[in-house]
DSSP file (Angstrom, degrees, kcal/mol; ACC not computed):
  #  RESIDUE AA STRUCTURE BP1 BP2  ACC     N-H-->O    O-->H-N    N-H-->O    O-->H-N    TCO  KAPPA ALPHA  PHI   PSI    X-CA   Y-CA   Z-CA
    1    1 A M              0   0    0      0, 0.0    16,-0.3     0, 0.0     3,-0.1   0.000 360.0 360.0 360.0 133.2  -31.4  -15.3  -37.5
    2    2 A T        +     0   0    0     14,-2.7     2,-0.3     1,-0.3    15,-0.2   0.507 360.0  35.8-119.2 -10.8  -29.6  -16.7  -34.6
    3    3 A A  E     +A   16   0A   0     13,-1.8    13,-2.6    47,-0.1     2,-0.3  -0.996  55.6 175.5-148.7 139.1  -32.3  -17.0  -32.0
    4    4 A L  E     +A   15   0A   0     -2,-0.3     2,-0.3    11,-0.2    47,-0.3  -0.992   3.9 170.5-137.8 144.7  -36.0  -17.9  -32.0
    5    5 A C  E     -A   14   0A   0      9,-2.0     9,-2.8    -2,-0.3     2,-0.4  -0.972  17.9-152.1-153.2 147.8  -38.6  -18.4  -29.2
    6    6 A V  E     -A   13   0A   0     -2,-0.3     7,-0.2     7,-0.2    47,-0.2  -0.946  29.4-114.8-116.0 136.5  -42.3  -18.8  -29.1
    7    7 A D    >   -     0   0    0      5,-2.2     3,-1.7    -2,-0.4     5,-0.1  -0.293  34.1-104.0 -67.9 159.5  -44.3  -17.7  -26.0
    8    8 A P  T 3  S+     0   0    0      0, 0.0    -1,-0.1     0, 0.0    49,-0.1   0.773 120.9  53.8 -58.3 -28.8  -46.0  -20.4  -24.0
    9    9 A S  T 3  S-     0   0    0     47,-0.1    -2,-0.0     1,-0.0    48,-0.0   0.683 106.5-127.2 -78.6 -16.7  -49.5  -19.6  -25.4
   10   10 A G  S <  S+     0   0    0     -3,-1.7    17,-0.1     2,-0.2     3,-0.0   0.603  80.2 111.3  82.2  11.8  -48.2  -19.9  -29.0
   11   11 A A  S    S+     0   0    0      1,-0.1    16,-2.3    16,-0.1    17,-0.5   0.737  72.3  40.5 -90.1 -24.7  -49.5  -16.4  -29.9
   12   12 A R  E     - B   0  26A   0     14,-0.2    -5,-2.2    15,-0.1     2,-0.4  -0.927  57.7-163.5-131.5 152.0  -46.2  -14.6  -30.3
   13   13 A L  E     -AB   6  25A   0     12,-2.3    12,-3.2    -2,-0.3     2,-0.4  -0.979   5.9-161.8-129.1 141.8  -42.7  -15.3  -31.8
   14   14 A A  E     -AB   5  24A   0     -9,-2.8    -9,-2.0    -2,-0.4     2,-0.4  -0.981   7.2-169.3-123.2 139.6  -39.5  -13.4  -31.2
   15   15 A S  E     -AB   4  23A   0      8,-2.3     8,-2.8    -2,-0.4     2,-0.3  -0.978   1.7-169.1-129.0 143.1  -36.5  -13.6  -33.4
   16   16 A G  E     -AB   3  22A   0    -13,-2.6   -14,-2.7    -2,-0.4   -13,-1.8  -0.911   9.4-179.2-127.6 156.2  -33.0  -12.3  -32.8
   17   17 A S    >   -     0   0    0      4,-1.4    31,-2.0    -2,-0.3     3,-1.2  -0.889  44.8 -95.0-148.8 175.8  -30.1  -12.0  -35.2
   18   18 A V  T 3  S+     0   0    0     -2,-0.3    31,-0.0     1,-0.3    -1,-0.0   0.581 112.9  72.9 -73.2 -10.2  -26.4  -10.9  -35.7
   19   19 A D  T 3  S-     0   0    0      2,-0.1    -1,-0.3    29,-0.1    26,-0.1   0.211 115.7-111.7 -88.2  16.9  -27.6   -7.5  -36.9
   20   20 A Y  S <  S+     0   0    0     -3,-1.2    23,-0.4     1,-0.2     2,-0.2   0.386  74.7 132.1  75.6   0.2  -28.5   -6.8  -33.2
   21   21 A D        -     0   0    0     20,-0.2    -4,-1.4    21,-0.1     2,-0.5  -0.594  41.8-162.9 -90.0 144.4  -32.2   -6.7  -33.9
   22   22 A V  E     -BC  16  40A   0     18,-2.8    18,-2.2    -2,-0.2     2,-0.4  -0.998  15.2-162.9-117.6 124.3  -35.0   -8.4  -31.9
   23   23 A C  E     -BC  15  39A   0     -8,-2.8    -8,-2.3    -2,-0.5     2,-0.5  -0.900   6.3-150.5-111.2 137.3  -38.3   -8.7  -33.8
   24   24 A F  E     -BC  14  38A   0     14,-2.9    13,-1.9    -2,-0.4    14,-1.1  -0.917  11.9-168.3-108.4 129.4  -41.6   -9.4  -32.3
   25   25 A W  E     -B   13   0A   0    -12,-3.2   -12,-2.3    -2,-0.5     2,-0.6  -0.962   9.1-160.1-120.1 132.6  -44.3  -11.2  -34.3
   26   26 A D  E >>  -B   12   0A   0     -2,-0.4     3,-0.8   -14,-0.2     4,-0.5  -0.952   6.9-156.8-112.4 112.7  -47.9  -11.5  -33.3
   27   27 A F  G >4 S+     0   0    0    -16,-2.3     3,-0.7    -2,-0.6    -1,-0.1   0.839  92.3  52.1 -61.0 -34.6  -49.6  -14.4  -35.2
   28   28 A A  G 34 S+     0   0    0    -17,-0.5    -1,-0.3     1,-0.2   -16,-0.1   0.783 115.0  41.5 -72.6 -25.7  -53.1  -12.9  -34.7
   29   29 A G  G <4 S+     0   0    0     -3,-0.8     2,-0.3     2,-0.0    -1,-0.2   0.280  79.9 127.2-107.7  12.1  -52.1   -9.5  -36.1
   30   30 A V    <<  -     0   0    0     -3,-0.7     2,-0.1    -4,-0.5     6,-0.1  -0.522  42.4-158.6 -73.2 130.2  -49.9  -10.5  -39.0
   31   31 A D    >   -     0   0    0     -2,-0.3     3,-1.6     4,-0.3    -1,-0.1  -0.286  40.0 -84.2 -95.3-173.2  -51.0   -8.8  -42.3
   32   32 A S  T 3  S+     0   0    0      1,-0.3    -2,-0.1     2,-0.1    -1,-0.0   0.712 125.5  64.9 -67.9 -19.2  -50.2   -9.9  -45.8
   33   33 A G  T 3  S-     0   0    0      2,-0.1    -1,-0.3     1,-0.0    -3,-0.0   0.603  96.9-140.4 -77.4 -11.9  -46.8   -8.1  -45.6
   34   34 A M    <   +     0   0    0     -3,-1.6     2,-0.3     1,-0.2    -2,-0.1   0.864  44.3 157.4  55.1  41.8  -45.7  -10.5  -42.9
   35   35 A R        -     0   0    0      1,-0.1    -4,-0.3     2,-0.0    -1,-0.2  -0.698  44.8-111.4 -97.8 149.7  -43.9   -7.7  -41.0
   36   36 A S        -     0   0    0     -2,-0.3   -11,-0.2     1,-0.1     3,-0.1  -0.397  17.3-134.1 -71.8 155.2  -43.1   -7.8  -37.3
   37   37 A F  S    S+     0   0    0    -13,-1.9     2,-0.3     1,-0.3   -12,-0.1   0.658  88.2  20.9 -86.9 -14.4  -45.0   -5.4  -35.1
   38   38 A R  E     -C   24   0A   0    -14,-1.1   -14,-2.9     2,-0.0     2,-0.4  -0.961  58.9-176.5-153.4 136.2  -41.9   -4.2  -33.2
   39   39 A T  E     +C   23   0A   0     -2,-0.3     2,-0.3   -16,-0.2   -16,-0.2  -1.000  19.4 160.1-129.6 130.6  -38.2   -4.3  -34.0
   40   40 A L  E     -C   22   0A   0    -18,-2.2   -18,-2.8    -2,-0.4    -2,-0.0  -0.952  40.6-132.2-145.7 164.8  -35.6   -3.1  -31.5
   41   41 A Q    >   +     0   0    0     -2,-0.3     3,-0.8   -20,-0.2   -20,-0.2  -0.816  30.1 170.4-117.6  86.9  -31.9   -3.3  -30.6
   42   42 A P  T 3  S+     0   0    0      0, 0.0    -1,-0.1     0, 0.0   -21,-0.1   0.678  70.6  48.4 -74.8 -17.0  -31.9   -4.1  -26.8
   43   43 A C  T 3  S-     0   0    0    -23,-0.4    22,-0.1     3,-0.2    25,-0.1  -0.029  99.4-121.0-121.7  31.7  -28.2   -4.8  -26.5
   44   44 A D  S <  S-     0   0    0     -3,-0.8   -24,-0.1     1,-0.2    -3,-0.0   0.816  83.1 -20.6  35.2  84.5  -26.4   -2.0  -28.2
   45   45 A N  S    S+     0   0    0      1,-0.2    -1,-0.2   -26,-0.1   -25,-0.1   0.812 104.7 118.9  61.7  36.3  -24.2   -3.5  -31.0
   46   46 A H        -     0   0    0    -26,-0.1    -3,-0.2    -3,-0.0    -1,-0.2  -1.000  66.7-115.0-127.1 132.7  -24.1   -7.0  -29.7
   47   47 A P        -     0   0    0      0, 0.0    18,-1.1     0, 0.0     2,-0.5  -0.349  32.6-111.7 -65.2 145.4  -25.4  -10.0  -31.7
   48   48 A I  E     +D   64   0B   0    -31,-2.0    16,-0.3    16,-0.2     3,-0.1  -0.665  38.5 172.8 -80.7 124.1  -28.4  -11.7  -30.2
   49   49 A R  E     +     0   0B   0     14,-3.0     2,-0.3    -2,-0.5    15,-0.2   0.660  61.9  10.9-105.9 -22.4  -27.4  -15.3  -29.1
   50   50 A G  E     -D   63   0B   0     13,-2.0    13,-3.0   -47,-0.1     2,-0.4  -0.971  49.4-170.1-160.7 142.7  -30.5  -16.4  -27.2
   51   51 A L  E     +D   62   0B   0     -2,-0.3     2,-0.4   -47,-0.3    11,-0.2  -0.999  14.4 175.2-131.6 134.6  -34.1  -15.5  -26.5
   52   52 A H  E     -D   61   0B   0      9,-1.9     9,-3.3    -2,-0.4     2,-0.2  -0.948  20.4-144.5-146.2 120.3  -36.3  -17.3  -23.9
   53   53 A Y  E     -D   60   0B   0     -2,-0.4     7,-0.2     7,-0.3    54,-0.2  -0.539  30.5-112.4 -76.0 148.9  -39.8  -16.5  -22.8
   54   54 A S    >   -     0   0    0      5,-2.7     3,-0.6    -2,-0.2    -1,-0.1  -0.238  36.3 -96.4 -71.0 170.7  -40.6  -17.1  -19.1
   55   55 A A  T 3  S+     0   0    0      1,-0.3    -1,-0.1     2,-0.1    -2,-0.1   0.801 127.8  44.3 -61.8 -29.8  -43.0  -19.9  -18.2
   56   56 A T  T 3  S-     0   0    0    -48,-0.0    -1,-0.3   -49,-0.0   -47,-0.1   0.642 106.3-128.4 -89.3 -15.9  -45.8  -17.4  -18.0
   57   57 A G  S <  S+     0   0    0     -3,-0.6    -2,-0.1     2,-0.2   -50,-0.1   0.488  81.2 107.6  83.8   3.5  -44.9  -15.6  -21.2
   58   58 A D  S    S+     0   0    0     15,-0.1    16,-1.0    16,-0.0     2,-0.3   0.645  78.2  40.8 -88.7 -14.0  -44.9  -12.2  -19.7
   59   59 A L  E     - E   0  73B   0     14,-0.2    -5,-2.7    15,-0.1     2,-0.4  -0.934  64.9-156.4-131.3 155.1  -41.1  -11.7  -19.7
   60   60 A M  E     -DE  53  72B   0     12,-2.7    12,-2.8    -2,-0.3     2,-0.5  -0.996  12.0-140.6-135.1 131.5  -38.3  -12.6  -22.1
   61   61 A L  E     -DE  52  71B   0     -9,-3.3    -9,-1.9    -2,-0.4     2,-0.5  -0.770  16.3-160.6 -88.0 128.3  -34.6  -13.2  -21.4
   62   62 A V  E     -DE  51  70B   0      8,-3.2     8,-2.1    -2,-0.5     2,-0.5  -0.957   5.4-170.2-114.3 119.9  -32.3  -11.7  -24.1
   63   63 A V  E     +D   50   0B   0    -13,-3.0   -14,-3.0    -2,-0.5   -13,-2.0  -0.942  15.6 163.0-111.6 124.8  -28.8  -13.1  -24.2
   64   64 A S  E     -D   48   0B   0     -2,-0.5    38,-0.6     4,-0.3   -16,-0.2  -0.592  57.2 -83.3-125.4-171.9  -26.3  -11.2  -26.4
   65   65 A G  S    S+     0   0    0    -18,-1.1   -17,-0.1    -2,-0.2     2,-0.1   0.467  99.3  98.7 -74.7  -0.5  -22.5  -11.1  -26.8
   66   66 A A  S    S-     0   0    0      2,-0.2    36,-2.4    35,-0.2    -2,-0.2  -0.314  87.1-115.2 -81.0 168.9  -22.4   -8.5  -23.9
   67   67 A A  S    S+     0   0    0     34,-0.3    31,-0.5    32,-0.1     2,-0.4   0.471  97.0  69.6 -82.4  -2.5  -21.6   -9.4  -20.3
   68   68 A Q        -     0   0    0     16,-0.1    -4,-0.3    29,-0.1     2,-0.3  -0.961  68.6-150.7-121.2 133.4  -25.2   -8.4  -19.3
   69   69 A A        -     0   0    0     -2,-0.4    13,-2.5    14,-0.1     2,-0.3  -0.668  17.1-146.4 -90.7 155.5  -28.4  -10.2  -20.0
   70   70 A K  E     -EF  62  81B   0     -8,-2.1    -8,-3.2    -2,-0.3     2,-0.5  -0.925   5.1-146.8-123.8 150.7  -31.6   -8.2  -20.3
   71   71 A V  E     -EF  61  80B   0      9,-2.8     8,-3.3    -2,-0.3     9,-1.6  -0.978  19.5-171.9-116.5 123.4  -35.2   -9.0  -19.4
   72   72 A L  E     -EF  60  78B   0    -12,-2.8   -12,-2.7    -2,-0.5     6,-0.2  -0.792  20.8-120.0-110.0 153.9  -37.9   -7.5  -21.6
   73   73 A D  E >   -E   59   0B   0      4,-2.5     3,-1.9    -2,-0.3   -14,-0.2  -0.243  46.9 -82.0 -81.6-178.1  -41.6   -7.5  -21.0
   74   74 A R  T 3  S+     0   0    0    -16,-1.0   -15,-0.1     1,-0.3    -1,-0.1   0.760 130.9  46.3 -57.8 -28.5  -44.1   -9.0  -23.5
   75   75 A D  T 3  S-     0   0    0    -17,-0.2    -1,-0.3     2,-0.1   -51,-0.1   0.358 123.3 -97.6-100.5   5.0  -44.0   -5.9  -25.7
   76   76 A G  S <  S+     0   0    0     -3,-1.9     2,-0.4     1,-0.3    -2,-0.1   0.577  74.5 139.7  96.3  10.9  -40.2   -5.4  -25.7
   77   77 A F        -     0   0    0      1,-0.1    -4,-2.5     2,-0.0    -1,-0.3  -0.750  58.8-107.2 -92.0 135.2  -39.8   -2.8  -23.0
   78   78 A E  E     +F   72   0B   0     -2,-0.4    -6,-0.2    -6,-0.2     3,-0.1  -0.352  41.8 166.9 -65.7 130.8  -36.8   -3.3  -20.8
   79   79 A Q  E     +     0   0B   0     -8,-3.3     2,-0.3     1,-0.4    -7,-0.2   0.680  63.9   3.0-109.7 -31.8  -37.6   -4.4  -17.2
   80   80 A L  E     -F   71   0B   0     -9,-1.6    -9,-2.8     2,-0.0     2,-0.4  -0.994  49.3-158.6-159.5 147.7  -34.2   -5.5  -15.9
   81   81 A K  E     -F   70   0B   0     -2,-0.3   -11,-0.2   -11,-0.2     3,-0.1  -1.000  30.0-121.5-130.2 131.8  -30.5   -5.7  -16.7
   82   82 A T        -     0   0    0    -13,-2.5     2,-0.2    -2,-0.4   -15,-0.0  -0.230  38.1 -88.1 -70.4 163.0  -28.2   -8.1  -14.9
   83   83 A V        -     0   0    0    -15,-0.1    15,-0.9     1,-0.0     2,-0.5  -0.454  35.6-139.4 -72.4 139.4  -25.1   -6.8  -13.0
   84   84 A K  B     -g   98   0C   0     13,-0.2    12,-0.2    -2,-0.2    15,-0.2  -0.894  17.9-135.8-101.9 127.9  -21.9   -6.5  -15.0
   85   85 A G        -     0   0    0     13,-2.3     2,-0.8    -2,-0.5    12,-0.1  -0.297  26.5 -97.9 -76.5 164.4  -18.7   -7.6  -13.2
   86   86 A D    >   -     0   0    0      1,-0.1     3,-1.4    10,-0.1    13,-0.1  -0.755  30.2-161.6 -84.9 111.1  -15.5   -5.7  -13.1
   87   87 A M  T 3  S+     0   0    0     -2,-0.8    -1,-0.1     1,-0.3    12,-0.1   0.567  83.8  63.8 -73.5  -7.7  -13.3   -7.3  -15.8
   88   88 A Y  T 3  S+     0   0    0      2,-0.0     2,-0.6    -3,-0.0    -1,-0.3   0.480  78.5  94.5 -95.7  -3.0  -10.1   -5.8  -14.3
   89   89 A I    <   -     0   0    0     -3,-1.4     6,-0.1     1,-0.1     5,-0.0  -0.797  60.4-159.8 -88.5 124.7  -10.3   -7.7  -11.0
   90   90 A S  S    S+     0   0    0     -2,-0.6     2,-0.9     1,-0.1    -1,-0.1   0.802  78.1  69.9 -77.5 -28.4   -8.2  -10.9  -11.3
   91   91 A D    >   -     0   0    0      1,-0.2     3,-2.1     3,-0.1    -1,-0.1  -0.797  68.4-164.4 -91.6 103.7  -10.0  -12.7   -8.4
   92   92 A Q  G >  S+     0   0    0     -2,-0.9     3,-1.2     1,-0.3    -1,-0.2   0.681  82.7  70.5 -64.4 -18.3  -13.5  -13.4   -9.7
   93   93 A A  G 3  S+     0   0    0      1,-0.2    -1,-0.3    -3,-0.1    -2,-0.0   0.667  93.4  58.9 -70.7 -14.5  -14.8  -14.1   -6.2
   94   94 A K  G <  S+     0   0    0     -3,-2.1     2,-0.3    -8,-0.1    -1,-0.2   0.236 100.9  60.6-101.1  13.0  -14.4  -10.3   -5.5
   95   95 A T  S <  S-     0   0    0     -3,-1.2     2,-0.4     2,-0.1   -10,-0.1  -0.985  71.8-137.0-136.5 150.2  -16.8   -9.1   -8.2
   96   96 A K        +     0   0    0     -2,-0.3   -10,-0.1   -12,-0.2     2,-0.1  -0.825  64.1  19.9-104.8 145.3  -20.4   -9.7   -8.9
   97   97 A G  S    S-     0   0    0     -2,-0.4     2,-0.2   -12,-0.1   -13,-0.2  -0.173  97.3 -45.8  92.6 173.9  -21.8  -10.4  -12.4
   98   98 A H  B     -g   84   0C   0    -15,-0.9   -13,-2.3   -31,-0.5   -11,-0.1  -0.552  36.7-168.3 -82.2 144.7  -20.3  -11.7  -15.6
   99   99 A T  S    S+     0   0    0     -2,-0.2     2,-0.3   -15,-0.2    -1,-0.1   0.530  70.4  43.5-109.7 -10.6  -17.1  -10.2  -16.9
  100  100 A T  S    S-     0   0    0    -33,-0.1   -15,-0.1   -34,-0.1   -34,-0.0  -0.785 102.5 -65.4-127.2 172.9  -17.1  -11.6  -20.4
  101  101 A G        -     0   0    0     -2,-0.3   -34,-0.3     1,-0.1   -35,-0.2  -0.265  52.4-118.0 -61.4 141.8  -19.7  -12.0  -23.1
  102  102 A L        -     0   0    0    -36,-2.4     3,-0.1   -38,-0.6    -1,-0.1  -0.520  23.3-173.2 -80.4 147.5  -22.6  -14.4  -22.5
  103  103 A L        -     0   0    0      1,-0.4     2,-0.3    -2,-0.2    -1,-0.1   0.697  66.4  -6.0-108.2 -31.1  -23.1  -17.5  -24.6
  104  104 A A        -     0   0    0    -40,-0.1    -1,-0.4   -54,-0.0     2,-0.3  -0.954  55.7-170.1-157.3 169.3  -26.5  -18.8  -23.3
  105  105 A G        -     0   0    0     -2,-0.3     2,-0.3    -3,-0.1   -42,-0.1  -0.978   2.0-174.4-161.6 162.0  -29.1  -18.2  -20.7
  106  106 A A        -     0   0    0     -2,-0.3     2,-0.2   -56,-0.0   -52,-0.1  -0.986  29.3-105.6-157.5 157.9  -32.2  -19.9  -19.2
  107  107 A W              0   0    0     -2,-0.3   -54,-0.0   -54,-0.2    -2,-0.0  -0.613 360.0 360.0 -84.0 149.4  -35.0  -19.3  -16.8
  108  108 A S              0   0    0     -2,-0.2    -1,-0.1     0, 0.0   -54,-0.0   0.327 360.0 360.0-125.4 360.0  -34.9  -21.1  -13.5
């Protein structure tokens, strides 16, 4: 596991790892097998480096080794993907978005 976050209400936990998986855990619905209710790979073969719930808990920011961050809803469905910059342009002022892998992210 490389990333953990708990939603603001404390009802759900999300975990991310180097095997590209994000697992969603619901504390109220956990059975004796202690299995997550959803596992997905939102960032196509990039390890998960950071997970962050929004202040309201309805969205989650997923930061991976890719140049694009993703925003998932509470149940893990993709809502938004950030813009990817053109990595072949040498003047970074002439491209929008990140051109290299992300290391961290946060809500503002």
